[in-house]
C-alpha positions as CSV (number, residue, x, y, z in Angstrom):
1,M,11.8,21.5,-21.0
2,L,8.9,19.5,-22.4
3,I,11.3,17.4,-24.5
4,L,12.8,16.3,-21.2
5,F,9.3,15.4,-19.9
6,I,8.6,13.4,-23.1
7,T,11.9,11.5,-22.8
8,L,11.4,10.7,-19.1
9,A,7.8,9.6,-19.6
10,V,8.9,7.2,-22.4
11,V,11.8,5.9,-20.4
12,F,9.5,5.4,-17.4
13,R,7.0,3.4,-19.6
14,V,9.8,1.3,-21.1
15,A,11.1,0.5,-17.6
16,T,7.7,-0.6,-16.5
17,L,7.3,-2.6,-19.7
18,L,10.5,-4.4,-18.9
19,I,9.2,-5.3,-15.4
20,S,6.0,-6.6,-17.0
21,I,7.9,-8.7,-19.5
22,R,10.0,-10.2,-16.7
23,N,6.9,-11.0,-14.6
24,E,5.0,-12.4,-17.6
25,R,7.8,-14.9,-18.4
26,K,7.8,-16.0,-14.8
27,L,4.0,-16.3,-14.6
28,K,3.8,-18.3,-17.9
29,A,6.7,-20.6,-16.9
30,A,4.8,-21.4,-13.7
31,G,1.7,-22.3,-15.7
32,G,0.0,-18.9,-15.8
33,T,-2.8,-18.5,-18.3
34,E,-3.2,-15.3,-20.5
35,I,-6.7,-14.0,-20.9
36,G,-7.8,-11.6,-23.6
37,K,-4.6,-11.7,-25.7
38,T,-6.1,-9.9,-28.6
39,N,-7.4,-7.1,-26.4
40,S,-4.0,-6.8,-24.7
41,G,-2.4,-6.2,-28.2
42,I,-5.0,-3.6,-29.0
43,L,-4.4,-1.8,-25.7
44,A,-0.6,-1.8,-26.3
45,V,-1.1,-0.3,-29.8
46,A,-3.6,2.2,-28.4
47,H,-1.1,3.3,-25.7
48,V,1.8,3.8,-28.1
49,A,-0.6,5.6,-30.6
50,F,-1.8,7.9,-27.9
51,Y,1.7,8.9,-26.9
52,L,2.8,9.3,-30.5
53,C,-0.3,11.4,-31.4
54,A,0.2,13.6,-28.3
55,I,3.9,14.1,-29.1
56,T,3.1,14.8,-32.8
57,E,0.4,17.3,-31.8
58,Y,2.9,19.0,-29.4
59,G,5.5,19.1,-32.2
60,L,3.1,20.8,-34.6
61,S,2.0,23.5,-32.1
62,D,3.6,26.5,-30.7
63,H,2.9,27.1,-27.0
64,S,4.7,28.0,-23.8
65,I,4.6,26.4,-20.5
66,D,1.5,27.6,-18.7
67,A,-1.0,26.5,-16.1
68,V,-2.5,23.7,-18.3
69,T,1.0,22.3,-18.7
70,L,1.6,22.3,-15.0
71,I,-1.8,20.8,-14.1
72,G,-1.1,18.1,-16.8
73,L,2.3,17.4,-15.3
74,G,0.8,17.1,-11.8
75,I,-1.9,14.7,-13.1
76,Y,0.7,12.7,-14.9
77,L,3.0,12.4,-11.9
78,V,0.1,11.3,-9.7
79,G,-0.7,8.6,-12.2
80,A,2.9,7.5,-12.4
81,M,3.1,7.4,-8.6
82,F,0.0,5.1,-8.5
83,L,1.6,2.8,-11.1
84,I,4.6,2.4,-8.8
85,V,2.3,1.6,-5.9
86,V,0.3,-0.9,-8.0
87,I,3.5,-2.6,-9.2
88,A,4.8,-2.8,-5.6
89,S,1.4,-4.1,-4.4
90,L,1.0,-6.8,-7.0
91,G,4.7,-7.7,-7.2
92,Q,5.4,-10.5,-9.7
93,Q,1.7,-10.7,-10.5
94,W,1.8,-7.3,-12.2
95,T,2.0,-7.3,-16.0
96,V,0.5,-5.2,-18.8
97,K,-1.3,-8.4,-19.9
98,L,-4.0,-10.2,-18.1
99,I,-2.3,-13.4,-16.8
100,I,-3.7,-15.6,-14.0
101,A,-1.1,-17.7,-12.3
102,R,-1.8,-21.1,-10.9
103,N,-1.0,-19.9,-7.4
104,H,-2.5,-16.4,-8.0
105,L,-3.0,-14.4,-4.8
106,L,-5.9,-12.0,-4.4
107,V,-4.4,-8.7,-3.4
108,T,-6.7,-7.1,-0.7
109,S,-4.5,-4.1,0.4
110,L,-6.3,-0.9,1.3
111,L,-5.8,0.5,-2.2
112,F,-7.4,-2.5,-3.9
113,R,-10.3,-2.4,-1.4
114,L,-10.9,1.3,-1.9
115,V,-10.6,1.4,-5.7
116,R,-11.5,-1.5,-8.0
117,H,-8.8,-1.7,-10.7
118,P,-6.4,1.0,-9.5
119,N,-4.0,0.3,-12.3
120,Y,-6.6,1.6,-14.8
121,Y,-8.4,4.3,-12.9
122,L,-5.5,5.7,-10.9
123,N,-2.7,5.1,-13.3
124,I,-3.5,4.7,-17.0
125,I,-6.4,7.2,-17.3
126,P,-4.6,10.0,-15.3
127,E,-1.3,9.2,-17.1
128,L,-2.9,9.7,-20.5
129,I,-4.9,12.8,-19.5
130,G,-1.8,14.3,-17.8
131,F,0.5,13.5,-20.8
132,A,-1.9,15.1,-23.3
133,L,-2.5,18.2,-21.1
134,T,1.2,18.7,-20.4
135,L,1.8,18.7,-24.2
136,H,-1.4,20.7,-25.0
137,A,-2.5,17.8,-27.1
138,F,-6.2,18.6,-26.9
139,W,-7.2,16.8,-30.1
140,T,-5.4,13.7,-28.9
141,L,-7.2,13.9,-25.6
142,A,-10.6,14.6,-27.2
143,V,-10.4,11.8,-29.8
144,G,-7.8,9.4,-28.5
145,M,-9.1,9.0,-24.9
146,P,-12.6,7.9,-25.9
147,L,-11.1,5.4,-28.4
148,Y,-8.6,4.2,-25.8
149,L,-11.4,3.6,-23.3
150,I,-13.1,1.1,-25.5
151,P,-10.4,-1.7,-25.2
152,L,-9.7,-0.5,-21.6
153,F,-13.3,-1.2,-20.5
154,V,-13.2,-4.5,-22.4
155,R,-10.0,-5.4,-20.4
156,I,-11.8,-4.4,-17.1
157,G,-14.7,-6.7,-18.0
158,Q,-12.3,-9.5,-18.8
159,E,-10.4,-9.0,-15.6
160,E,-13.7,-8.9,-13.6
161,K,-14.8,-12.2,-15.1
162,A,-11.4,-13.9,-14.5
163,M,-11.2,-12.7,-10.9
164,R,-14.8,-14.0,-10.2
165,V,-13.9,-17.4,-11.7
166,H,-10.7,-17.8,-9.7
167,F,-11.7,-16.1,-6.5
168,P,-15.3,-16.8,-5.3
169,Q,-14.8,-14.1,-2.5
170,Y,-13.9,-11.4,-5.1
């Protein structure tokens, strides 16, 4: 059962990565500028490492599906749902990298007015917490999450600065 979850979670992430790559190409072809390239690479490695560590920890343990698994699955699904909403809201501006297009539009939908950086706070953090809890990867969660938050908060700072430069009303 959890092997199916792992497979679907990885397929979902690869599908969103393909959307990101397509959007990135279009943004750069239209003169978009990437900001924080090194940090984006660190975040990508951290995301893959978190998944691999959680999967490894799951593979080395012996547990059954319980309340923690179901709570984790619920948290993961909420995070995945918010990723779909964020991708739909940002459209071709959404990438896993920080790219500002020449004609970049400031998204001011209700979600973006209520939560600053919903992609990070409503998708990525719940996704990783949910993934680890579903797999009972408590060491990955305890060690990996604080480590992941370092480049994530750097990214948020980079995005804040870029948005203030490009959008005085931000």
